Residue frames as qw, qx, qy, qz and C-alpha x, y, z in Angstrom:
[[0.000, 0.886, 0.463, 0.000, 0.00, 0.00, 0.00],
 [0.365, -0.678, 0.105, 0.629, 2.91, 2.20, 0.43],
 [0.353, 0.088, 0.585, 0.725, 3.23, 2.19, -3.32],
 [0.046, 0.720, 0.612, 0.324, -0.16, 3.71, -3.71],
 [0.230, -0.962, -0.132, -0.067, 0.43, 6.41, -1.26],
 [0.706, 0.286, -0.241, 0.602, 4.02, 7.54, -1.65],
 [0.043, 0.576, -0.237, 0.782, 3.71, 10.64, 0.40],
 [0.727, -0.565, -0.120, -0.372, 1.90, 8.95, 3.21],
 [0.037, 0.502, -0.766, 0.400, 3.78, 8.07, 6.28],
 [0.353, -0.129, -0.923, 0.082, 3.08, 5.13, 8.42],
 [0.072, 0.289, 0.595, -0.746, 1.01, 7.17, 10.84],
 [0.456, 0.270, -0.164, -0.832, -1.10, 8.31, 8.00],
 [0.426, 0.071, -0.842, -0.322, -1.48, 4.70, 6.89],
 [0.108, -0.233, -0.878, 0.404, -3.02, 3.68, 10.18],
 [0.292, 0.382, 0.300, -0.824, -5.46, 6.47, 9.93],
 [0.481, 0.300, -0.469, -0.678, -6.36, 5.43, 6.38],
 [0.247, 0.013, -0.967, -0.067, -6.79, 1.76, 7.21],
 [0.189, 0.341, 0.708, -0.589, -9.67, 2.64, 9.42],
 [0.459, 0.524, 0.027, -0.717, -11.38, 4.37, 6.53],
 [0.632, 0.459, -0.499, -0.374, -10.19, 2.14, 3.70],
 [0.894, -0.234, 0.362, -0.125, -10.50, -1.64, 4.26],
 [0.377, -0.404, 0.730, 0.401, -7.89, -3.99, 2.90],
 [0.381, 0.352, -0.536, -0.666, -8.06, -4.84, -0.80],
 [0.153, -0.036, -0.985, -0.074, -9.04, -8.48, -0.22],
 [0.157, 0.437, 0.714, -0.524, -12.06, -7.46, 1.74],
 [0.355, 0.518, -0.083, -0.774, -13.08, -5.07, -0.99],
 [0.293, 0.242, -0.798, -0.469, -12.65, -7.79, -3.62],
 [0.112, -0.208, -0.967, 0.091, -14.63, -10.45, -1.70],
 [0.195, 0.483, 0.495, -0.696, -17.26, -7.91, -0.68],
 [0.372, 0.440, -0.308, -0.757, -17.70, -6.86, -4.29],
 [0.253, 0.096, -0.917, -0.293, -17.85, -10.50, -5.37],
 [0.014, 0.349, 0.870, -0.348, -20.52, -11.31, -2.76],
 [0.273, 0.523, 0.210, -0.780, -22.43, -8.16, -3.67],
 [0.347, 0.332, -0.597, -0.643, -22.29, -9.18, -7.32],
 [0.169, -0.097, -0.980, -0.051, -23.54, -12.67, -6.46],
 [0.131, 0.459, 0.665, -0.574, -26.36, -11.23, -4.38],
 [0.327, 0.492, -0.110, -0.799, -27.27, -8.89, -7.22],
 [0.298, 0.177, -0.812, -0.470, -27.26, -11.81, -9.67],
 [0.089, -0.270, -0.944, 0.170, -29.43, -13.97, -7.41],
 [0.183, 0.536, 0.442, -0.696, -31.78, -11.10, -6.65],
 [0.312, 0.452, -0.341, -0.763, -31.88, -10.08, -10.33],
 [0.254, 0.098, -0.897, -0.349, -32.41, -13.65, -11.49],
 [0.264, -0.342, -0.900, 0.057, -35.01, -14.82, -8.93],
 [0.096, -0.530, -0.558, 0.631, -36.34, -12.03, -6.75],
 [0.107, 0.349, -0.138, -0.921, -36.73, -9.20, -9.25],
 [0.262, -0.123, -0.741, -0.606, -38.88, -11.20, -11.70],
 [0.271, -0.500, -0.809, 0.148, -41.16, -12.14, -8.84],
 [0.097, -0.515, -0.296, 0.799, -41.25, -8.57, -7.61],
 [0.155, 0.197, -0.405, -0.879, -41.92, -7.33, -11.16],
 [0.269, -0.279, -0.859, -0.336, -44.59, -10.00, -11.61],
 [0.200, -0.568, -0.678, 0.422, -46.22, -8.95, -8.33],
 [0.000, -0.449, -0.029, 0.893, -46.03, -5.31, -9.41],
 [0.202, 0.021, -0.646, -0.736, -47.48, -6.17, -12.83],
 [0.266, -0.415, -0.868, -0.050, -50.21, -8.22, -11.16],
 [0.143, -0.563, -0.477, 0.659, -50.92, -5.39, -8.77],
 [0.084, 0.309, -0.249, -0.914, -50.98, -2.91, -11.66],
 [0.241, -0.175, -0.803, -0.516, -53.35, -5.21, -13.55],
 [0.231, -0.539, -0.773, 0.241, -55.59, -5.40, -10.48],
 [0.056, -0.511, -0.189, 0.837, -55.48, -1.63, -10.15],
 [0.166, 0.135, -0.518, -0.828, -56.32, -1.26, -13.84],
 [0.262, -0.337, -0.877, -0.221, -59.07, -3.82, -13.43],
 [0.176, -0.573, -0.603, 0.527, -60.37, -1.93, -10.43],
 [0.044, 0.405, -0.092, -0.908, -60.22, 1.35, -12.35],
 [0.221, -0.052, -0.731, -0.643, -62.00, -0.33, -15.26],
 [0.249, -0.473, -0.842, 0.068, -64.62, -1.71, -12.89],
 [0.094, -0.546, -0.363, 0.750, -64.99, 1.72, -11.31],
 [0.135, 0.243, -0.374, -0.885, -65.38, 3.28, -14.75],
 [0.269, -0.228, -0.851, -0.389, -67.89, 0.58, -15.70],
 [0.202, -0.535, -0.728, 0.377, -69.74, 1.13, -12.43],
 [0.008, 0.446, 0.078, -0.891, -69.77, 4.86, -13.15],
 [0.241, 0.061, -0.608, -0.754, -71.16, 4.20, -16.63],
 [0.283, -0.359, -0.886, -0.081, -73.67, 1.73, -15.20],
 [0.121, -0.519, -0.542, 0.650, -74.71, 4.27, -12.59],
 [0.153, 0.347, -0.159, -0.911, -75.19, 6.96, -15.22],
 [0.296, -0.084, -0.791, -0.530, -77.07, 4.45, -17.39],
 [0.238, -0.450, -0.832, 0.222, -79.22, 3.48, -14.40],
 [0.001, 0.476, 0.282, -0.833, -79.85, 7.18, -13.71],
 [0.251, 0.174, -0.457, -0.835, -80.92, 7.69, -17.34],
 [0.322, -0.240, -0.882, -0.248, -83.14, 4.61, -17.16],
 [0.157, -0.473, -0.683, 0.533, -84.61, 5.83, -13.86],
 [0.121, 0.382, 0.001, -0.916, -85.29, 9.22, -15.41],
 [0.311, 0.024, -0.688, -0.655, -86.91, 7.54, -18.42],
 [0.289, -0.358, -0.886, 0.061, -89.01, 5.34, -16.14],
 [0.047, -0.474, -0.463, 0.747, -90.05, 8.41, -14.16],
 [0.235, 0.251, -0.290, -0.893, -91.04, 10.19, -17.36],
 [0.361, -0.132, -0.827, -0.409, -93.00, 7.15, -18.51],
 [0.225, -0.420, -0.797, 0.370, -94.61, 6.84, -15.06],
 [0.074, 0.408, 0.204, -0.887, -95.55, 10.54, -15.18],
 [0.329, 0.111, -0.533, -0.772, -97.02, 10.12, -18.66],
 [0.364, -0.246, -0.889, -0.126, -98.90, 7.01, -17.53],
 [0.130, -0.431, -0.639, 0.624, -100.09, 8.78, -14.37],
 [0.198, 0.296, -0.080, -0.931, -101.27, 11.72, -16.47],
 [0.391, -0.036, -0.727, -0.564, -103.12, 9.31, -18.75],
 [0.303, -0.341, -0.864, 0.210, -104.64, 7.60, -15.73],
 [0.013, 0.407, 0.390, -0.826, -105.73, 10.96, -14.32],
 [0.309, 0.191, -0.351, -0.863, -107.25, 11.92, -17.67],
 [0.402, -0.167, -0.850, -0.298, -109.05, 8.57, -17.92],
 [0.208, -0.391, -0.755, 0.484, -110.28, 8.96, -14.34],
 [0.143, 0.350, 0.125, -0.917, -111.53, 12.48, -15.10],
 [0.389, 0.070, -0.597, -0.698, -113.23, 11.20, -18.26],
 [0.353, -0.264, -0.897, 0.023, -114.77, 8.32, -16.29],
 [0.061, -0.393, -0.558, 0.729, -115.96, 10.79, -13.65],
 [0.286, 0.259, -0.161, -0.908, -117.54, 12.99, -16.34],
 [0.422, -0.047, -0.781, -0.458, -119.14, 9.93, -17.95],
 [0.271, -0.325, -0.853, 0.306, -120.44, 8.66, -14.59],
 [0.081, 0.374, 0.328, -0.864, -121.82, 12.12, -13.80],
 [0.371, 0.157, -0.425, -0.810, -123.49, 12.30, -17.21],
 [0.411, -0.167, -0.876, -0.190, -124.97, 8.83, -16.71],
 [0.163, -0.368, -0.720, 0.565, -126.14, 9.76, -13.20],
 [0.212, 0.305, 0.052, -0.927, -127.71, 12.96, -14.55],
 [0.428, 0.042, -0.647, -0.629, -129.40, 11.01, -17.33],
 [0.357, -0.263, -0.890, 0.101, -130.66, 8.41, -14.86],
 [0.036, -0.374, -0.518, 0.768, -131.86, 11.17, -12.52],
 [0.315, 0.215, -0.221, -0.897, -133.60, 12.92, -15.42],
 [0.456, -0.086, -0.790, -0.400, -135.23, 9.65, -16.51],
 [0.278, -0.319, -0.823, 0.380, -136.23, 8.88, -12.92],
 [0.104, 0.342, 0.298, -0.885, -137.67, 12.38, -12.44],
 [0.403, 0.107, -0.477, -0.773, -139.53, 12.02, -15.75],
 [0.421, -0.194, -0.879, -0.107, -140.88, 8.65, -14.63],
 [0.149, -0.368, -0.672, 0.625, -141.91, 10.10, -11.24],
 [0.215, 0.266, -0.019, -0.940, -143.50, 13.09, -12.98],
 [0.454, -0.012, -0.662, -0.596, -145.43, 10.83, -15.36],
 [0.356, -0.288, -0.872, 0.175, -146.50, 8.60, -12.46],
 [0.017, -0.351, -0.449, 0.822, -147.63, 11.71, -10.59],
 [0.339, 0.172, -0.280, -0.882, -149.56, 12.96, -13.61],
 [0.452, -0.145, -0.822, -0.315, -151.22, 9.55, -14.02],
 [0.256, -0.351, -0.774, 0.461, -152.12, 9.56, -10.33],
 [0.128, 0.306, 0.180, -0.926, -153.48, 13.11, -10.59],
 [0.415, 0.052, -0.541, -0.730, -155.48, 12.12, -13.66],
 [0.413, -0.244, -0.877, -0.024, -156.82, 9.04, -11.86],
 [0.135, -0.384, -0.608, 0.682, -157.72, 11.13, -8.82],
 [0.233, 0.217, -0.108, -0.942, -159.33, 13.76, -11.06],
 [0.462, -0.086, -0.710, -0.525, -161.40, 11.10, -12.79],
 [0.349, -0.329, -0.835, 0.270, -162.35, 9.56, -9.43],
 [0.000, -0.352, -0.364, 0.862, -163.29, 13.02, -8.16],
 [0.331, 0.102, -0.383, -0.856, -165.26, 13.68, -11.34],
 [0.452, -0.216, -0.830, -0.243, -167.11, 10.37, -10.97],
 [0.264, -0.378, -0.708, 0.534, -167.75, 11.07, -7.29],
 [0.099, 0.287, 0.099, -0.948, -168.83, 14.61, -8.07],
 [0.364, -0.024, -0.610, -0.703, -171.04, 13.37, -10.88],
 [0.412, -0.346, -0.843, -0.019, -172.78, 10.86, -8.66],
 [0.166, -0.402, -0.524, 0.732, -173.14, 13.46, -5.88],
 [0.211, 0.203, -0.159, -0.943, -174.54, 16.00, -8.34],
 [0.394, -0.145, -0.771, -0.479, -176.82, 13.30, -9.76],
 [0.324, -0.412, -0.800, 0.293, -178.16, 12.46, -6.30],
 [0.032, -0.387, -0.282, 0.877, -178.64, 16.12, -5.50],
 [0.279, 0.087, -0.435, -0.852, -180.38, 16.65, -8.84],
 [0.391, -0.284, -0.845, -0.229, -182.64, 13.65, -8.21],
 [0.231, -0.457, -0.659, 0.551, -183.49, 14.93, -4.74],
 [0.080, 0.314, 0.003, -0.946, -184.13, 18.36, -6.14],
 [0.340, -0.057, -0.647, -0.680, -186.35, 16.93, -8.88],
 [0.340, -0.387, -0.853, 0.086, -188.26, 14.89, -6.30],
 [0.118, -0.460, -0.460, 0.750, -188.83, 17.97, -4.22],
 [0.194, 0.222, -0.245, -0.924, -189.85, 20.03, -7.21],
 [0.442, -0.118, -0.724, -0.516, -192.13, 17.37, -8.64],
 [0.562, -0.342, 0.353, -0.665, -193.17, 16.26, -5.23],
 [0.977, -0.017, -0.006, -0.212, -192.96, 12.60, -5.96],
 [0.489, -0.548, 0.657, 0.173, -190.30, 10.12, -5.29],
 [0.604, 0.496, -0.521, -0.343, -188.73, 8.58, -8.33],
 [0.870, -0.247, 0.386, -0.182, -189.10, 4.88, -7.82],
 [0.912, 0.358, 0.061, 0.191, -187.29, 3.63, -10.88],
 [0.487, -0.706, 0.284, 0.429, -183.54, 4.03, -10.10],
 [0.586, 0.111, 0.546, 0.588, -182.47, 3.12, -13.64],
 [0.209, 0.812, 0.414, 0.354, -184.70, 5.86, -15.01],
 [0.316, -0.936, -0.005, 0.156, -183.35, 8.30, -12.41],
 [0.614, -0.403, 0.401, 0.547, -179.77, 7.43, -13.36],
 [0.479, 0.410, 0.528, 0.569, -180.50, 8.00, -17.04],
 [0.001, 0.939, 0.290, 0.185, -182.18, 11.34, -16.33],
 [0.464, -0.817, 0.154, 0.306, -179.26, 12.44, -14.15],
 [0.628, -0.131, 0.481, 0.598, -176.66, 11.34, -16.75],
 [0.345, 0.650, 0.474, 0.483, -178.51, 13.17, -19.51],
 [0.196, -0.969, -0.151, -0.006, -178.74, 16.25, -17.31],
 [0.557, -0.645, 0.292, 0.433, -175.03, 16.15, -16.53],
 [0.589, 0.169, 0.519, 0.596, -174.09, 15.61, -20.19],
 [0.180, 0.834, 0.373, 0.365, -176.17, 18.63, -21.20],
 [0.376, -0.915, 0.017, 0.146, -174.64, 20.64, -18.39],
 [0.647, -0.351, 0.401, 0.545, -171.18, 19.64, -19.51],
 [0.470, 0.460, 0.495, 0.568, -171.91, 20.58, -23.14],
 [0.035, -0.948, -0.259, -0.180, -173.28, 23.93, -22.05],
 [0.478, -0.811, 0.164, 0.296, -170.18, 24.75, -19.97],
 [0.613, -0.153, 0.485, 0.605, -167.75, 23.79, -22.76],
 [0.354, 0.607, 0.496, 0.510, -169.63, 25.76, -25.40],
 [0.170, -0.971, -0.165, 0.037, -169.83, 28.92, -23.26],
 [0.511, 0.679, -0.272, 0.452, -166.77, 31.16, -23.94],
 [0.148, -0.654, 0.503, -0.545, -166.09, 31.81, -20.23],
 [0.921, -0.268, -0.059, -0.276, -167.03, 28.24, -19.20],
 [0.456, -0.591, 0.666, -0.015, -164.80, 25.83, -17.39],
 [0.774, 0.388, -0.451, -0.216, -163.14, 23.21, -19.54],
 [0.873, -0.391, 0.292, -0.018, -161.87, 19.80, -18.38]]
């Protein structure tokens, strides 16, 4: 070593030996380091690179899945919006049909009520006509009896033949009815 350091003295050499190891140690250390590098480069690094590649592939796969999920979410949002629009259109149609049904039901109910009121009115008119005819018949018989009594009192004899009395009364009432309908201010039936 003295050849390498010509100006160095032996005291300097001791100080340098602490810093600089002997050449044999450097050679064997370099050889071991080279062997370690070869073993690590041959066996460990491919595994490490394979794990890194696998990890990168998983990350890419995860990013792809995230992107796909994002696309699926946006597609689902568009589908949801479309379904909501369709549901709103269908609900509007249902409301319109319900309103139309309500109008139709109201029209039918009005028609039924009108028909029922017409039927009740006609039944009432028939009943009034029947009661008027019954009252007319009753009035006719009462007037006939009164006329027969009046005739008996005027003539002074009792009319024994009831059939004859009925004919006389009917004829009297028919003439009375004709006279009242022919008179301009008379009462008409």
